C-alpha positions as a Python dict, from the first residue, in 0.01 Angstrom:
ca = {
    (1, 'M'): (0, 0, 0),
    (2, 'I'): (-173, -3, 336),
    (3, 'K'): (-30, 142, 653),
    (4, 'I'): (92, -131, 886),
    (5, 'K'): (3, -43, 1245),
    (6, 'I'): (123, -368, 1401),
    (7, 'K'): (482, -361, 1525),
    (8, 'K'): (741, -630, 1594),
    (9, 'G'): (693, -767, 1947),
    (10, 'D'): (317, -698, 1965),
    (11, 'I'): (85, -971, 2086),
    (12, 'V'): (-177, -1041, 1820),
    (13, 'R'): (-475, -1272, 1770),
    (14, 'V'): (-575, -1434, 1441),
    (15, 'I'): (-926, -1317, 1351),
    (16, 'S'): (-990, -1521, 1035),
    (17, 'G'): (-870, -1829, 853),
    (18, 'T'): (-781, -2179, 964),
    (19, 'H'): (-587, -2056, 1269),
    (20, 'K'): (-866, -1830, 1398),
    (21, 'G'): (-843, -1763, 1773),
    (22, 'K'): (-471, -1839, 1813),
    (23, 'E'): (-248, -1578, 1974),
    (24, 'G'): (120, -1509, 1948),
    (25, 'K'): (400, -1255, 1933),
    (26, 'V'): (495, -1085, 1606),
    (27, 'L'): (845, -1198, 1509),
    (28, 'R'): (886, -1031, 1169),
    (29, 'I'): (694, -798, 937),
    (30, 'D'): (722, -791, 556),
    (31, 'S'): (567, -459, 453),
    (32, 'G'): (607, -525, 80),
    (33, 'S'): (384, -830, 75),
    (34, 'Q'): (185, -718, 384),
    (35, 'R'): (257, -1039, 572),
    (36, 'V'): (369, -1105, 931),
    (37, 'L'): (537, -1397, 1103),
    (38, 'V'): (357, -1482, 1428),
    (39, 'E'): (508, -1714, 1689),
    (40, 'G'): (324, -2048, 1711),
    (41, 'V'): (74, -1971, 1431),
    (42, 'N'): (54, -2121, 1080),
    (43, 'I'): (299, -2408, 1140),
    (44, 'V'): (396, -2578, 813),
    (45, 'K'): (611, -2882, 737),
    (46, 'K'): (918, -2833, 518),
    (47, 'H'): (1102, -3124, 358),
    (48, 'T'): (1479, -3073, 368),
    (49, 'K'): (1758, -3258, 194),
    (50, 'P'): (2059, -3374, 392),
    (51, 'N'): (2340, -3115, 398),
    (52, 'S'): (2649, -3036, 601),
    (53, 'Q'): (2457, -2857, 879),
    (54, 'D'): (2186, -3123, 896),
    (55, 'P'): (2324, -3459, 778),
    (56, 'K'): (1995, -3642, 832),
    (57, 'G'): (1760, -3400, 656),
    (58, 'G'): (1394, -3491, 698),
    (59, 'I'): (1071, -3306, 770),
    (60, 'K'): (1103, -2987, 976),
    (61, 'E'): (822, -2777, 1120),
    (62, 'K'): (842, -2399, 1097),
    (63, 'E'): (615, -2096, 1110),
    (64, 'A'): (491, -1944, 787),
    (65, 'T'): (372, -1588, 736),
    (66, 'I'): (10, -1479, 758),
    (67, 'H'): (-154, -1180, 590),
    (68, 'I'): (-180, -861, 798),
    (69, 'S'): (-559, -842, 740),
    (70, 'N'): (-608, -1170, 929),
    (71, 'I'): (-467, -1048, 1261),
    (72, 'S'): (-569, -795, 1523),
    (73, 'L'): (-383, -644, 1817),
    (74, 'F'): (-460, -832, 2139),
    (75, 'L'): (-491, -644, 2469),
    (76, 'P'): (-395, -789, 2808),
    (77, 'D'): (-761, -772, 2919),
    (78, 'G'): (-852, -1034, 2655),
    (79, 'K'): (-1000, -814, 2381),
    (80, 'N'): (-900, -738, 2024),
    (81, 'T'): (-862, -377, 1919),
    (82, 'R'): (-775, -160, 1625),
    (83, 'V'): (-479, 76, 1647),
    (84, 'G'): (-489, 452, 1602),
    (85, 'Y'): (-231, 728, 1613),
    (86, 'K'): (-245, 1067, 1784),
    (87, 'Y'): (-1, 1337, 1882),
    (88, 'E'): (71, 1428, 2243),
    (89, 'D'): (341, 1684, 2324),
    (90, 'N'): (466, 1671, 1962),
    (91, 'K'): (515, 1293, 1988),
    (92, 'K'): (325, 1042, 1775),
    (93, 'I'): (182, 765, 1993),
    (94, 'R'): (-22, 452, 1927),
    (95, 'F'): (-348, 401, 2113),
    (96, 'S'): (-622, 142, 2137),
    (97, 'K'): (-938, 253, 1959),
    (98, 'K'): (-1150, 32, 2184),
    (99, 'T'): (-1022, 151, 2525),
    (100, 'N'): (-846, 474, 2419),
    (101, 'E'): (-534, 370, 2615),
    (102, 'V'): (-178, 426, 2500),
    (103, 'I'): (-11, 110, 2371),
}
């Protein structure tokens, strides 16, 4: 099991795969399968049957998860970075390994 350093609410960029270069906010993290749900990335079409909530049914678009290894934290200055941890005043903080700034 790998350590997941991306948190819910982080802005990330896809670094590999068919959606390479897209950016979005992390909505959900599944640590068991090491997958994350990113807003606006990996849109799939789901066929639904008619039911009481949706009497028409049809084809709906929704976001699917993407593997954690295919994303990287995105900084406001437009660069990707890896995430590290360090202790300051007995508090564990995240920092950018590229710019050494606290996230």
